[in-house]
N, C-alpha and C positions, 0 to 999 in steps of 0.2 A: 293296199292299206287295209288293216283288221280294224274295224272298230270296237269300242267297250262290249257293246252287247256281244258281237259275235265272240268275243274271247272269254266272254261269261260260260259257265259250264249249264247244260239244258238242266229244266226242271226234274229233280230224282225220281218222283213218283209216275208222271207219264213214263219216263224210260224203266223203270221196274215193269210197267204194266205190258210193255212188248216182251217181257219174260214169257208170257201167257201164249203168245202166238206159237201154232201148232203142237203145244201141248195138250196130249189129251188124258184126263184124269181116271182114277178106277171110280167106277160107281160108288163104292162104298167109304172112298177118301176123297170128298168133295174140296173144293178149295177152301183155304182159311186165310182169306184176306188180311192180314196185320201190318199193311203198308201206311195207311191213311188215317191221321188223326182226327177225322170229322165223322159226327154222328151222321147215320143213313138213315134214319127215321124222320119223318116229317115232326114240324112243331104239334104240340099237344093240341087236340081239339078246339079246348077255349081260344086259344091263341089264332088258329086257323080261320075261327068264326070272324073274333077282332078284325082280322086282316082283310076278310070277306066283306066286312061292313065299311071298313076304311076304301075299299076301291071305289064306293058310292059317293065319296066324299071328293068334291073337287079339285081341291089342294094336294091329294094324294098324288096328282098325276103331274104335279108342276115342279118347276126348281123351287125348291127352299134356300134359306140361307146358308151360306158357303160352309160356317163351322156348326150347323147342325141345327134341328128344332129347338126353340128355348125350351120348351118342356121337357124334352129329352135331356137337355144338359143339365136343367136344374133338379130333375129327377135321379141323375147319376152323381150328380155332385151330393146330393142328400146322400143316395145309397153309400158314396165313397168316404163320406165324412163320418158315419154310423159304423162303416166297417172299420175304418182305420183310426178312430178316434180321433180326429185332427181336422181343422175347418179347411174345407173345400168350397169353394164359391162357384156359381155355375160358369163366370167368365175363363175359370180356369180348365174349364172341360170344353173338346172340340169335337165333334162327330165325323168321322170317316168313313169311307168305302171300304170296310174290312180294315182288320189289326195291319195287314200287309202295308195297305196305304197308309195308315198310322206310321208305321215304321219310317216308309219311305218320305214321307212328308217330314218327319222329322230331321233324318238325316241331310234332307234336302235345303232345310231351313239353317241348319248348325255348321255344313263342311261346305269346303272349297275342294278343287281336283287337287289332289296330294295330300289333303289331309289325311290323319288316320283316327281309325276308332279302333278299340280292343275288344275281343270278342273272346271268351272263354270256349274251348274246345272241350267235347263236341259244340259244336255252333247250330243254330236254326238255320238252314241253308239258304231259304230265303233273305234273310240276314245279310249272307255273305254274297247273293245274287246281286241285292241290290248295291252294295258298297262297290263290288267290282264294276256293274254299269254304270255307276256315279263317279268312277274315277277314284274312290275314296280307298286308302291300304286299310284291309282289315289285317289287324294284329293279332295273332293267335296268343292266347294265355291258356298254358299249359293248365290242368287240375290235376287232381291226385286220384287213388283208385276210388273213393269216396265222390268223383265229377264235381269237386269243389275246388276254386281255386285259391290260392294264398295271396292275402292283402298286399304282401310285400314283393311276392313275383310282380303284380300289377303295378306297383309303384316304380319297379325297375324298368317296365315299358313304356312309361309316359314320356313323349318328347314334346318340343315345342310345336309339332303337329299334330298331338292328341286333341281329340274334341271330346271324345267320350268314351265310356264304358258300356257296353249293352250285351244285356243278359237275358235270360228269361227264366222265370221262377213262377210256379213247377215248371221244371227245364224240360223242354222240346230241344234235343231228343233224349234226354239221361232221366228223365221222370225226378230229378232231386229235386227238393224241396229248399230253396236257400235258407239257411238258420237267420233268425232276426239277427244276430250279433255279426254274422259277416256281411248282411246287407248295411248295416249301419257303420260299420269299418270301411266298406267300399264308399259309401255316402260322404265320410269325413273324408277320405282320401280324395275322391271328386271334389269336393268343398274346397280343401287346402290348395288342390292345383288349378281350381278357377275351370273345371271340365264339368261335363253333364254325368248322371248315371242315369242312363234308359233302362228301365224294366219293365219288360212284357211280361204281363201277369194275365195272359189269354187264358191260362187255367186256374185261375184264382179261386173259382167256384167250387173247384175238386181238390183244394189242398185237403188232406188229411187232419191238419191242425185246427183247431175249434179258434173263432176269432180272427183280429188281424195278424198276418204272418209278417210283422214288423211294426216298429213305431216311428219309422220316419217322419210321417205326416203329423205327428206331435210338435215338431219341432217349428218355430213361427215363420221360417225363411224357406221351408223346403221346396217350394217351386224354383228358387235361384238355382237349385243342382238336380234334384229329381224331376225327371220326366218317366211317367207311368203310360203303358200301353194296355189296352184291354179291348176282348173281343165278346159280342153278345154272339156269334155263331155258336159257339160251345154250349153254352149256358141255356139258349131257348131253340137250338136247332134251326137257326137262319143263315145257313151258311151260305146258301144261293142267294140270299139277298143283301150281304155285303154292309154290315153294320158294326164298325169299330169305334175307339174313342181314344183320346189323347189327354191325358190330365198334367196339367204344366202352369208356367207361367204364362199370364195372358198375352205379353210382348211377345213372347216366342210363338203363341197360338195366331196371334194379328199378321207375324210375317208367314206362317205357315196358311194363312188364307191366300196366299199368292198360289201357291203350290195347288192348292184345292182349289181354286177356281180355273187354274189353267187346265188340269188333268181331268177332274170330275164334276165341278161345278159344285156339287153336293152330294152326301151320302143319298143314296135312294129313300125317297120318302116312306114309302110304303114300309120297307125294312126298319126305318127309323120310329114309325108308330108302332111295329110289331113290340120293338125293344122297350118303348115306354110302356105299352102292356104288360111286357113281361115284367118289367120294373116293379108296377104297380099291384099286378094281380097275381104274379106268379112264384112266390117265394117257398109257398109249401113244395109245389111241382119241382122247383130248381133243388130245393133240399133233399128232395127224393132221389133225384138224378144224380146227385152228390153220394148219396148212400150207395147206390146200384153200382158207381165207377169205385169206391172204397172198397165193396163186397168184390169186385173184379178183382182188384189189387190183394186181396187177402186171398183170394183163389190162386194166384201165381204162389205167394207163399206158402199155400196148402201143397200145392203141387211141385214145388220146384225140388224137393229132395232126390226123387231119382235122377234129375238132371245135375245136381250138385257130385251126385256119386259117378258120374259118367267125366266129372272135370270140367262142367259150366259153373261160372261164377253171374250172381247177380249183382251187377254193379250198381244200378238206379232203379228205382220202381216209385212211381207216384202218377198225379193225372192220369193221363191216358196211356202212360208209355211205362216199358221194361226195357231195360239195358244190358244186355245179353254179351258174356263173353265167352265165346267158345272154345274147345279144346283142340280144334283140327289142326292138320298141318296146312292146309290149304288156306287164303286168305277169305275174309268173307265176302268180298267183290267175284270172285271165284264162284263161292259157295252159293251165292243168293238164287242164280238163274237155276242150280242144280236142286237146291230147296224145293223149287216150285215142281220140276219133273220128278222126283224122286219122295218128295213126302206131302206134296201139296200144298205146301206152305209158302205165300207172298209176304215176305219182311224185307226191310232195305237194309243193306250193309252199311257199319258206321262211317265207311270210305266217303259216302254221301254227307257227312257232318264234320269232316276232318280236313286239314289242310293236306294237299297233295303230298304225297312221301311220308306221312306221319302213320307210322307202324301202330299206332292204337285203332285206327280205321277198321283195319282187315284183321282184327281181333274181336269184333264186337258185331252185334246185331241191335237194331233197334226194333222191339214188337210194339206195335199200337194195337191196343184192346179197346178202341172205343166203340166198336160193331161186331164185340162177340162175347158171349154169355159165359158161364161159372163152365159150364159143360164144354164149350168151345174152348177154353182156356186149358181145361185138363187134357181134352183132345191134343192139341197144340203141343202142349209139352209132351205127353207120351210120345207123340211121332218124334219130336226133336231126341228123346233119350234114347227111341231106338236107332238113331242112325250108327252105322259102323264105318264111317270113314277113317280114312289114317290119321292117327293123332299128332299134334305137333310134338318136338322132343321135350322132355322136360325142362 
């Protein structure tokens, strides 16, 4: 017998790192790791000092409330309401051990085995993995050259087993920022059909658009349809401390308490206290980090023309990601290990973000630029432009 976990594909990033085994890189061409969308630098000094002080407080080392520290839930509710221009109460906020756990908790509360969740393609691989391990069918929703789905296409996929449409914006892996009118239309569709719209907004803080990316929270009953997910990991460099959040209907969060208490009991208290400090004290620092990421985004635009002349296309760009269509005869899954050996670039093929057999996966790579500066971006794009591999037929 094969279990659902055994039938689920392995996490792509550890798999990709195996391509480094036995590879010797030229001293003048060090590895450019463009595979993972997580900041490698530690939290800022002020936050590290606050965390050190928190370690001396007894309750930092104890279980906390299942849905999170009350002060953190209240602070995020205030932040969320101010950002989106809508009413958000603390009881509509739940804190989880990372945003992946937030998604897992929501799916566990919403679905039964054999149910369906619609995922736009390319999808975030951990969303697909959790659906597979839960016995929930991931229904692929095709997107256009702009990596955005059509609402009528989504409507056509809804069945009596559909429980939600789940997407991320700014998108992982594509980088695209869903327009406000598209999110509103998807929300309206989900409300009409009595299903949920799950929007993973892990990269909200690096959206290039000023202000709120949508106006859905201005509707009085938004929480009957919309479920938002968030991560403190990217905003405050807290990846190892596992702090995420769910913004949703309090009744749904009450059901999610069962999942939380069974799996983690509560999110790590030290990470929660760090997230609270960040919300209360690091607005300016976070704005500066956003400016840096937006400058790296611009660096890709500045240095992309030589690639364009070689037949590359920039399909998506935003947050930590660029989604690149390559011009070569071989597929991205074959070329990705070759990129490590011949160009010193570790980058994920889009086959890791698409259904098996989907031809678009082999035509694209995801470039994650969270840990590469402007000079490194120029170097990476120059290396790609110099590749002389056989081209695909016109």
